[in-house]
C-alpha positions in Angstrom: -147.6 128.5 170.4 -149.8 127.0 173.1 -146.9 124.9 174.5 -144.8 128.1 174.8 -147.3 129.5 177.3 -147.6 126.4 179.4 -145.7 126.3 182.7 -143.5 123.4 183.5 -144.2 121.2 186.4 -141.1 122.7 188.1 -142.4 126.2 187.6 -145.8 125.3 189.0 -144.1 123.5 192.0 -142.0 126.6 192.7 -145.0 128.9 192.5 -146.8 126.6 195.0 -143.8 126.7 197.3 -143.6 130.5 197.1 -147.3 130.9 197.8 -147.1 128.5 200.7 -144.1 130.3 202.2 -145.9 133.7 201.8 -148.9 132.2 203.6 -146.6 130.9 206.4 -145.1 134.4 206.8 -148.6 135.9 207.0 -149.6 133.4 209.7 -146.3 133.1 211.6 -144.0 136.1 212.2 -140.9 135.8 210.0 -141.5 132.0 209.4 -139.4 131.9 206.2 -136.4 133.7 207.8 -136.6 131.5 210.8 -136.8 128.3 208.7 -133.8 129.5 206.6 -131.9 130.0 209.8 -132.7 126.4 210.8 -131.4 125.1 207.5 -128.2 127.1 208.0 -127.8 125.7 211.6 -128.5 122.1 210.4 -126.1 122.5 207.5 -123.3 123.6 209.8 -123.4 120.1 211.5 -124.7 117.8 208.8 -122.8 117.2 205.6 -125.5 115.4 203.6 -129.2 115.6 204.4 -132.8 115.7 203.2 -135.3 118.5 203.6 -137.5 116.2 205.6 -134.8 115.6 208.1 -134.3 119.4 208.5 -138.0 119.9 208.8 -138.5 117.4 211.6 -135.4 118.7 213.4 -136.5 122.3 213.1 -139.9 121.6 214.5 -138.3 119.7 217.4 -136.2 122.8 218.0 -139.3 125.0 218.3 -139.9 126.4 214.8 -143.7 126.7 214.5 -145.2 124.3 211.9 -145.9 126.0 208.6 -149.6 125.9 207.5 -148.4 124.1 204.3 -145.3 121.9 204.2 -144.7 123.1 200.6 -143.3 126.3 202.2 -140.1 124.4 202.8 -139.5 124.2 199.0 -139.1 128.0 198.9 -136.8 128.0 201.9 -134.6 125.3 200.4 -134.5 127.1 197.1 -133.3 130.3 198.9 -130.6 128.3 200.8 -129.4 126.9 197.5 -129.3 130.5 196.0 -127.3 131.7 199.0 -124.9 128.8 198.5 -125.6 127.2 201.9 -126.4 123.9 200.2 -126.3 122.3 196.8 -128.1 119.2 195.4 -126.2 116.0 195.8 -128.3 113.4 194.0 -131.3 111.7 195.6 -132.0 109.6 198.7 -134.9 107.7 200.2 -136.8 109.5 202.9 -137.0 107.7 206.2 -139.3 110.0 208.1 -143.1 109.9 207.9 -145.2 111.0 206.1 -142.9 110.9 203.1 -141.5 107.5 204.1 -139.9 105.6 201.3 -140.0 108.3 198.7 -136.9 109.5 196.9 -136.2 113.2 197.3 -133.3 115.5 196.6 -130.3 115.1 198.9 -128.5 118.2 199.9 -124.8 118.7 200.5 -123.8 121.5 202.9 -121.4 124.1 201.6 -120.9 125.5 205.1 -120.4 122.2 207.0 -118.1 122.7 210.1 -118.0 119.1 211.4 -115.4 116.4 211.0 -113.9 115.9 207.6 -116.1 113.9 205.3 
């Protein structure tokens, strides 16, 4: 019975991501919507990518930095739900601070670049 009430690691991670995204929205006007728009723009021109690559690019484009980087998890989950992206295995991160970690690789479902 006790195990039935326990949350999975995934559930706890998603709750943390949702809380972080809600915090970002309280601190930065429409942060979540703006971040989702950035994922959509990036997915239009990148067939395969990592969240960390989108995050770095989005901040370079002027998206305000979220108070907690876990907020990106909620945004990626929404992009997946909206069928903008789907998971395509795992790849090693090349950007700091997550350097050399394996993370989910995403495949764009809206890619408009050259045929892959």
